[in-house]
ROSE-4610 file (N, C-alpha, C; in Angstrom, 1 decimal, always signed):
// ROSE-4610
residu = [X/X/X/X/X/X/X/X/X/X/X/X/X/X/X/X/X/X/X/X/X/X/X/X/X/X/X/X/X/X/X/X/X/X/X/X/X/X/X/X/X/X/X/X/X/X/X/X/X/X/X/X/X/X/X/X/X/X/X/X/X/X/X/X/X/X/X/X/X/X/X/X/X/X/X/X/X/X/X/X/X/X/X/X/X/X/X/X/X/X/X/X/X/X/X/X/X/X/X/X/X/X/X/X/X/X/X/X/X/X/X/X/X/X/X/X/X/X/X/X/X/X/X/X/X/X/X/X/X/X/X/X/X/X/X/X/X/X/X/X/X/X/X/X/X/X/X/X/X/X/X/X/X/X/X/X/X/X/X/X/X/X/X/X/X/X/X/X/X/X/X/X/X/X/X/X/X/X/X/X/X/X/X/X/X/X/X/X/X/X/X/X/X/X/X/X/X/X/X/X/X/X/X/X/X/X/X/X/X/X/X/X/X/X/X/X/X/X/X/X/X/X/X/X/X/X/X/X/X/X/X/X/X/X/X/X/X/X/X/X/X/X/X/X/X/X/X/X/X/X/X/X/X/X/X/X/X/X/X/X/X/X/X/X/X/X/X/X/X/X/X/X/X/X/X/X/X/X/X/X/X/X/X/X/X/X/X/X/X/X/X/X/X/X/X/X/X/X/X/X/X/X/X/X/X/X/X/X/X/X/X/X/X/X/X/X/X/X/X/X/X/X/X/X/X/X/X/X/X/X/X/X/X/X/X/X/X/X/X/X/X/X/X/X/X/X/X/X/X/X/X/X/X/X/X/X/X/X/X/X/X/X/X/X/X/X/X/X/X/X/X/X/X/X/X/X/X/X/X/X/X/X/X/X/X/X/X/X/X/X/X/X/X/X/X/X/X/X/X/X/X/X/X/X/X/X/X/X/X/X/X/X/X/X/X/X/X/X/X/X/X/X/X/X/X/X/X/X/X/X/X/X/X/X/X/X/X/X/X/X/X/X/X/X/X/X/X/X/X/X/X/X/X/X/X/X/X/X/X/X/X/X/X/X/X/X/X/X/X/X/X/X/X/X/X/X/X/X/X/X/X/X/X/X/X/X/X/X/X/X/X/X/X/X/X]
num = [1/1/1/2/2/2/3/3/3/4/4/4/5/5/5/6/6/6/7/7/7/8/8/8/9/9/9/10/10/10/11/11/11/12/12/12/13/13/13/14/14/14/15/15/15/16/16/16/17/17/17/18/18/18/19/19/19/20/20/20/21/21/21/22/22/22/23/23/23/24/24/24/25/25/25/26/26/26/27/27/27/28/28/28/29/29/29/30/30/30/31/31/31/32/32/32/33/33/33/34/34/34/35/35/35/36/36/36/37/37/37/38/38/38/39/39/39/40/40/40/41/41/41/42/42/42/43/43/43/44/44/44/45/45/45/46/46/46/47/47/47/48/48/48/49/49/49/50/50/50/51/51/51/52/52/52/53/53/53/54/54/54/55/55/55/56/56/56/57/57/57/58/58/58/59/59/59/60/60/60/61/61/61/62/62/62/63/63/63/64/64/64/65/65/65/66/66/66/67/67/67/68/68/68/69/69/69/70/70/70/71/71/71/72/72/72/73/73/73/74/74/74/75/75/75/76/76/76/77/77/77/78/78/78/79/79/79/80/80/80/81/81/81/82/82/82/83/83/83/84/84/84/85/85/85/86/86/86/87/87/87/88/88/88/89/89/89/90/90/90/91/91/91/92/92/92/93/93/93/94/94/94/95/95/95/96/96/96/97/97/97/98/98/98/99/99/99/100/100/100/101/101/101/102/102/102/103/103/103/104/104/104/105/105/105/106/106/106/107/107/107/108/108/108/109/109/109/110/110/110/111/111/111/112/112/112/113/113/113/114/114/114/115/115/115/116/116/116/117/117/117/118/118/118/119/119/119/120/120/120/121/121/121/122/122/122/123/123/123/124/124/124/125/125/125/126/126/126/127/127/127/128/128/128/129/129/129/130/130/130/131/131/131/132/132/132/133/133/133/134/134/134/135/135/135/136/136/136/137/137/137/138/138/138/139/139/139/140/140/140/141/141/141/142/142/142/143/143/143/144/144/144/145/145/145/146/146/146/147/147/147/148/148/148/149/149/149/150/150/150/151/151/151/152/152/152/153/153/153/154/154/154/155/155/155/156/156/156/157/157/157/158/158/158/159/159/159/160/160/160/161/161/161/162/162/162/163/163/163/164/164/164/165/165/165]
x = [-4.7/-4.3/-2.4/-2.5/-1.0/-0.2/-0.4/-0.1/+0.2/-0.6/-0.2/+0.9/+1.0/+1.3/+2.7/+3.4/+4.3/+4.8/+3.9/+5.1/+4.7/+4.4/+3.9/+5.7/+5.7/+7.6/+8.9/+7.9/+9.6/+10.2/+11.4/+12.4/+12.5/+12.3/+11.9/+11.2/+10.0/+8.9/+8.6/+9.3/+9.1/+10.7/+11.5/+12.4/+11.6/+11.0/+10.3/+9.1/+8.2/+7.5/+7.8/+9.4/+10.2/+10.4/+11.3/+11.6/+11.0/+8.9/+8.4/+8.4/+7.7/+7.2/+8.0/+9.3/+10.2/+9.5/+10.1/+9.5/+8.4/+6.9/+5.7/+5.8/+6.9/+6.0/+7.0/+8.4/+9.0/+7.9/+7.5/+5.8/+5.7/+4.6/+4.0/+4.6/+6.1/+6.4/+6.3/+5.8/+5.4/+3.7/+3.0/+1.8/+1.1/+1.6/+1.1/+1.1/+2.3/+1.8/+1.1/+0.8/-0.3/-2.3/-1.9/-2.9/-3.6/-2.2/-2.3/-2.4/-1.4/-1.2/-1.4/-1.5/-1.7/-2.4/-2.6/-3.8/-4.9/-6.2/-6.7/-6.3/-5.1/-5.0/-4.7/-4.3/-3.3/-4.2/-5.7/-6.3/-7.1/-7.2/-6.7/-8.5/-9.3/-11.1/-11.6/-12.8/-13.9/-13.7/-13.7/-14.3/-12.6/-11.5/-9.8/-10.0/-10.9/-10.5/-11.8/-13.3/-13.6/-13.1/-12.5/-11.5/-11.0/-9.4/-8.9/-9.6/-10.5/-11.5/-11.6/-12.7/-12.8/-12.1/-10.6/-9.3/-9.5/-9.3/-9.2/-9.6/-8.8/-9.8/-10.2/-11.4/-11.3/-10.3/-9.1/-8.3/-7.4/-7.6/-6.9/-7.3/-9.0/-9.4/-9.7/-9.4/-8.9/-7.7/-6.9/-5.7/-5.5/-6.2/-6.4/-6.7/-8.1/-8.6/-7.8/-6.9/-6.1/-4.5/-4.4/-3.2/-3.8/-4.7/-5.5/-5.6/-6.4/-6.9/-5.0/-4.7/-3.4/-2.4/-1.7/-0.4/-1.0/-2.0/-2.4/-3.6/-3.4/-4.0/-2.7/-2.0/-0.8/-0.3/-0.1/+0.7/+0.4/-0.8/-1.3/-0.3/-1.0/-0.1/+1.2/+1.5/+3.2/+3.6/+3.1/+3.6/+3.1/+1.8/+1.2/+1.8/+2.0/+2.9/+3.7/+4.9/+5.5/+5.8/+5.1/+4.6/+4.2/+3.3/+2.5/+3.5/+4.6/+5.7/+6.2/+6.6/+7.8/+7.1/+5.8/+4.8/+5.2/+4.8/+4.1/+5.6/+6.5/+8.1/+8.6/+8.3/+8.7/+8.1/+6.6/+5.6/+5.2/+6.1/+5.7/+4.7/+4.5/+3.5/+2.2/+2.3/+1.2/+0.9/+1.4/+1.4/+0.1/-0.9/-2.0/-2.3/-2.3/-2.8/-2.0/-0.8/+0.5/+0.3/-0.6/-0.6/-1.9/-2.7/-3.7/-3.8/-2.7/-3.0/-2.2/-1.7/-1.2/-2.8/-3.2/-4.0/-5.4/-5.1/-6.1/-6.4/-5.1/-4.3/-5.4/-4.6/-4.6/-6.7/-7.1/-8.4/-8.2/-8.4/-8.8/-8.6/-7.1/-6.7/-7.1/-8.1/-8.6/-10.0/-10.4/-12.2/-11.7/-10.3/-10.6/-10.9/-9.5/-9.8/-10.8/-11.9/-12.9/-13.9/-13.8/-14.3/-13.8/-12.8/-11.9/-12.3/-11.9/-12.8/-13.9/-14.6/-15.9/-16.4/-15.8/-15.6/-15.1/-14.3/-13.7/-14.4/-15.1/-16.2/-17.3/-17.4/-19.4/-19.8/-19.5/-20.2/-19.4/-19.6/-18.6/-19.3/-20.0/-20.1/-20.4/-19.5/-18.7/-17.4/-17.4/-16.4/-15.6/-17.4/-18.2/-17.5/-17.0/-16.2/-14.6/-14.2/-13.2/-12.9/-14.0/-13.6/-13.7/-13.7/-13.7/-13.1/-12.2/-11.4/-9.9/-9.9/-8.4/-7.6/-8.5/-7.6/-7.1/-8.4/-8.5/-7.1/-6.9/-6.0/-4.6/-4.1/-3.1/-3.2/-4.0/-3.8/-3.5/-4.3/-3.8/-2.5/-2.3/-0.5/+0.8/+0.5/+1.6/+1.0/+0.3/+0.7/+1.0/+0.8/+1.3/+2.9/+3.3/+4.8/+5.8/+5.3/+5.3/+5.9/+4.6/+5.1/+5.8/+6.5/+7.5/+8.6/+8.6/+9.9/+9.9/+10.0/+9.4/+10.2/+9.5/+10.0/+11.0/+11.9/+12.9/+14.1/+13.5/+14.8/+15.0/+14.2/+14.3/+15.0/+14.4/+15.3/+16.3/+17.1/+18.0/+18.7/+18.1/+18.9/+18.7/+18.4/+18.4/+19.5/+20.0/+21.1/+22.1/+21.9/+23.5/+23.9/+22.9/+22.9/+23.4/+23.0/+23.6/+25.2/+25.4/+26.6/+28.1/+27.4/+28.2/+28.6/+27.4/+27.6/+28.1]
y = [-4.6/-3.8/-4.3/-4.8/-5.5/-5.7/-6.5/-7.0/-5.7/-4.8/-3.5/-2.4/-2.2/-1.8/-2.5/-3.6/-3.9/-4.2/-3.4/-3.8/-1.8/-1.0/+0.4/+0.6/-0.3/+0.1/-0.4/-1.6/-1.7/-1.3/-1.2/+0.1/+0.6/-0.8/-0.8/+0.1/+0.2/+0.8/+1.5/+2.3/+3.5/+4.2/+3.1/+4.1/+4.2/+3.3/+3.5/+4.6/+4.5/+5.8/+7.3/+7.2/+8.9/+8.7/+7.9/+8.4/+8.2/+7.7/+8.0/+9.4/+9.5/+11.5/+12.4/+12.5/+12.7/+13.4/+12.2/+11.5/+12.6/+12.5/+12.9/+14.5/+15.1/+16.2/+16.9/+16.4/+17.0/+16.8/+16.5/+16.4/+17.3/+17.8/+19.2/+20.5/+20.6/+22.0/+22.2/+21.1/+21.0/+21.9/+21.4/+21.6/+23.0/+24.1/+25.3/+25.8/+25.2/+25.4/+24.9/+24.1/+23.1/+23.7/+24.0/+24.4/+26.3/+26.6/+28.2/+28.8/+28.0/+28.9/+27.4/+28.1/+27.2/+26.0/+24.9/+23.9/+24.7/+23.9/+23.7/+23.5/+22.4/+21.7/+23.3/+24.6/+25.2/+26.4/+26.7/+27.1/+27.2/+27.9/+27.4/+27.3/+28.2/+28.3/+28.4/+28.2/+27.7/+29.0/+30.5/+31.5/+31.7/+31.7/+31.3/+30.6/+29.1/+28.3/+28.6/+29.8/+29.9/+30.6/+31.9/+33.2/+32.3/+30.8/+30.1/+29.7/+28.5/+28.0/+29.4/+30.7/+30.6/+31.3/+32.0/+32.1/+30.6/+29.7/+28.6/+28.5/+28.3/+27.5/+25.9/+25.7/+24.4/+23.2/+24.0/+23.2/+22.9/+23.8/+24.2/+23.3/+23.3/+22.2/+20.7/+20.1/+19.2/+18.6/+18.9/+18.8/+19.1/+20.2/+19.5/+18.4/+17.6/+16.3/+15.3/+15.6/+14.6/+14.3/+15.6/+15.5/+15.6/+15.9/+15.8/+13.8/+13.4/+12.1/+10.8/+11.5/+10.5/+11.0/+12.1/+12.7/+12.7/+13.7/+14.1/+13.1/+12.0/+10.5/+9.5/+9.7/+9.2/+9.6/+10.5/+11.6/+11.2/+11.5/+11.6/+10.0/+8.8/+7.5/+7.5/+8.4/+8.3/+8.7/+10.3/+10.7/+10.3/+9.4/+9.5/+8.3/+6.8/+5.8/+6.1/+6.8/+7.5/+7.6/+9.1/+9.0/+8.3/+7.5/+6.1/+5.5/+4.8/+4.0/+4.4/+5.9/+6.1/+6.1/+6.3/+6.0/+5.4/+3.6/+3.1/+1.6/+2.4/+1.7/+2.5/+3.3/+4.1/+4.2/+4.4/+4.6/+3.6/+2.1/+0.7/+0.4/+0.7/+0.4/+1.4/+1.9/+3.2/+3.3/+2.4/+2.9/+2.7/+2.1/+1.8/+3.5/+4.3/+5.8/+6.5/+6.4/+7.2/+7.4/+6.5/+6.6/+7.2/+7.4/+8.1/+9.0/+10.6/+11.2/+11.1/+10.5/+10.0/+9.6/+8.6/+8.2/+9.1/+9.3/+11.2/+12.1/+12.6/+12.7/+12.4/+10.9/+10.7/+10.3/+10.5/+9.9/+11.8/+12.7/+13.5/+14.6/+14.2/+14.2/+13.6/+12.9/+11.6/+12.7/+13.0/+13.8/+14.8/+15.8/+16.9/+17.2/+16.0/+15.3/+15.3/+14.2/+14.2/+15.5/+16.1/+18.0/+18.1/+18.4/+19.7/+18.8/+17.3/+17.1/+17.2/+17.1/+17.8/+18.5/+20.1/+21.6/+21.7/+20.9/+21.1/+20.5/+19.4/+19.2/+20.0/+21.2/+21.8/+21.8/+20.8/+21.4/+22.3/+23.7/+24.7/+23.9/+24.2/+24.7/+23.8/+22.7/+21.9/+22.3/+23.5/+24.1/+24.0/+24.5/+25.2/+23.8/+22.9/+21.9/+22.2/+22.4/+23.0/+24.2/+23.9/+25.3/+24.2/+23.1/+22.0/+21.0/+20.8/+19.6/+20.4/+21.8/+22.0/+21.7/+23.0/+23.5/+22.0/+21.2/+19.6/+18.6/+19.1/+18.2/+18.5/+19.8/+20.7/+20.4/+20.1/+19.9/+19.0/+17.8/+16.5/+16.9/+16.6/+16.3/+16.9/+18.1/+19.3/+17.8/+17.8/+17.1/+15.2/+14.7/+13.8/+14.0/+14.9/+15.5/+15.6/+16.5/+16.5/+15.8/+14.6/+13.7/+12.6/+12.5/+11.6/+12.7/+14.4/+14.8/+14.1/+14.3/+13.9/+13.0/+11.5/+9.9/+10.3/+11.2/+10.8/+10.9/+12.0/+13.5/+11.6/+11.8/+10.8/+9.3/+8.6/+7.8/+7.7/+9.7/+9.6/+10.0/+10.2/+10.3/+8.8/+8.2/+7.0/+6.5/+6.0/+5.5/+6.1/+7.7/+8.1/+7.8/+7.3/+7.4/+5.9/+4.6/+3.0/+3.4/+4.6/+4.6/+4.4/+5.7/+6.1/+4.8/+4.1/+3.4/+2.0]
z = [-0.4/-0.1/-0.1/+0.0/+0.9/-0.2/-0.8/-2.7/-3.8/-3.3/-4.1/-4.2/-1.9/-2.1/-1.9/-1.9/-1.9/-3.4/-3.6/-5.6/-6.0/-5.1/-5.2/-4.7/-3.2/-2.9/-3.1/-4.3/-4.9/-4.9/-5.2/-5.8/-7.3/-8.0/-9.5/-9.6/-9.0/-9.3/-9.2/-8.3/-7.1/-8.6/-8.6/-10.3/-11.6/-11.4/-13.2/-13.0/-11.8/-12.2/-11.9/-11.2/-11.2/-12.7/-13.6/-14.8/-15.8/-15.7/-16.9/-16.0/-14.9/-14.4/-15.0/-14.5/-15.4/-16.7/-17.3/-19.7/-19.6/-18.8/-19.1/-18.9/-17.9/-17.2/-18.6/-19.3/-20.0/-21.4/-21.6/-22.8/-23.1/-21.1/-21.5/-22.4/-22.1/-22.6/-24.3/-24.4/-25.8/-25.6/-25.0/-25.0/-25.5/-25.3/-24.9/-26.6/-27.3/-28.6/-29.2/-29.1/-28.9/-29.1/-28.0/-27.4/-27.7/-28.1/-27.9/-26.6/-25.8/-24.7/-23.1/-22.1/-21.0/-20.8/-20.3/-20.4/-19.4/-19.2/-18.3/-16.5/-17.0/-15.4/-14.4/-15.5/-14.7/-14.5/-14.7/-14.0/-12.6/-11.5/-10.8/-10.4/-11.1/-10.5/-12.2/-11.9/-13.3/-14.4/-13.5/-13.7/-14.9/-14.6/-15.2/-16.5/-15.5/-17.3/-18.2/-17.6/-18.7/-19.8/-19.3/-19.7/-21.1/-20.2/-20.8/-22.2/-22.1/-22.9/-24.4/-23.9/-25.1/-26.0/-25.2/-25.8/-27.1/-26.9/-27.2/-29.3/-30.0/-31.6/-31.0/-32.5/-32.2/-31.8/-33.2/-33.1/-31.8/-31.1/-29.8/-29.4/-28.7/-28.3/-28.2/-30.0/-29.9/-29.6/-29.7/-29.4/-27.9/-27.3/-25.4/-25.6/-25.9/-26.0/-25.5/-26.3/-26.8/-25.8/-25.5/-24.2/-23.3/-22.3/-21.3/-21.5/-22.6/-22.4/-22.4/-23.2/-23.2/-21.9/-22.3/-21.9/-20.2/-19.7/-18.3/-17.5/-18.3/-17.6/-17.1/-18.1/-16.8/-16.6/-16.6/-15.2/-14.2/-13.6/-12.2/-11.5/-12.6/-12.5/-11.9/-12.9/-13.0/-11.3/-11.4/-10.1/-8.8/-8.8/-8.0/-7.4/-8.6/-7.8/-7.5/-7.7/-6.9/-5.9/-5.7/-4.2/-3.3/-3.4/-2.9/-2.9/-3.4/-3.5/-2.0/-2.2/-1.2/+0.0/+0.1/+1.3/+2.0/+0.9/+1.4/+2.0/+1.1/+1.7/+3.3/+3.4/+4.7/+6.0/+5.3/+6.6/+6.5/+6.6/+7.1/+8.1/+9.6/+10.3/+10.5/+9.4/+9.4/+7.7/+6.6/+5.4/+4.5/+5.5/+4.3/+4.5/+5.6/+5.7/+5.1/+5.2/+5.0/+3.0/+2.3/+1.3/+0.0/+1.9/+0.6/+0.3/+1.0/-0.2/-2.0/-1.8/-3.2/-3.7/-3.4/-3.9/-4.4/-3.3/-3.5/-4.8/-4.9/-5.7/-7.2/-7.1/-8.6/-9.1/-7.7/-8.4/-8.4/-7.9/-7.7/-9.4/-9.7/-11.1/-11.9/-11.8/-13.0/-13.1/-12.0/-12.3/-12.5/-12.2/-12.7/-14.8/-14.8/-16.2/-17.2/-16.3/-17.5/-17.0/-16.1/-16.6/-17.1/-17.6/-18.6/-20.2/-20.5/-21.5/-22.0/-21.0/-21.0/-21.6/-20.8/-20.7/-22.8/-22.5/-24.6/-26.0/-25.0/-25.6/-26.0/-25.2/-25.3/-23.9/-23.3/-21.6/-20.7/-21.1/-20.5/-18.8/-18.7/-17.7/-16.2/-17.0/-15.7/-14.9/-16.0/-15.6/-14.0/-13.4/-12.2/-11.5/-11.3/-10.4/-10.5/-11.4/-11.0/-9.7/-9.4/-8.2/-6.8/-7.2/-5.9/-6.2/-7.0/-7.2/-7.8/-8.2/-8.8/-7.2/-6.3/-4.9/-4.0/-4.1/-3.5/-4.6/-5.3/-6.0/-6.4/-5.7/-5.7/-4.1/-2.9/-2.1/-1.0/-1.9/-1.6/-2.3/-3.4/-4.2/-3.0/-3.0/-1.9/-0.4/+0.0/+0.7/+1.0/-0.1/-0.3/-0.3/-1.2/-1.9/-0.3/+0.6/+2.2/+2.8/+2.5/+4.0/+2.7/+1.6/+0.6/+1.2/+1.6/+1.6/+3.7/+4.1/+5.4/+5.2/+4.4/+4.9/+4.4/+3.5/+2.8/+3.6/+4.4/+5.2/+6.1/+6.6/+8.0/+8.0/+6.7/+6.3/+5.8/+5.6/+5.5/+6.8/+7.8/+8.9/+9.5/+9.5/+9.7/+9.5/+8.5/+7.5/+7.3/+7.9/+7.9/+9.5/+10.6/+12.1/+11.9/+10.9/+11.4/+10.4/+9.7/+9.1/+9.8/+11.0/+11.6/+13.4/+13.4/+14.2/+13.5]
């Protein structure tokens, strides 16, 4: 675990994850045209996801599957790596605990992607899992992002204090 955290906390990896996260984030702007509306990721529960799924043609569903498998599978690695890298770098004494929300977000996002691909492939009943996975994903992401922001702010305060002295 220490080697992974050392790797993630390097400046190069944090910056790479940030750049990849931004690029992937920008590619999502093309998705609505390809899937005929919002991605299933934006639906917070099974009922809304089922309604959205019923609006899609088979072409939209096929496009959505590819977007989910290719683009949306890389995205959690990028944003999760970025948030975990910040936590691993700035929460030194307790970094093994500080990375948990980011790692949990990655795992939950992958699970949500699998559910959505299965639903897009015809197993619509599996969307019931979105009622659990999607709120968990956004909660873990929010916790990881808030933690990263707090750690960055504390680091900025320490840096400013060192500059004054």
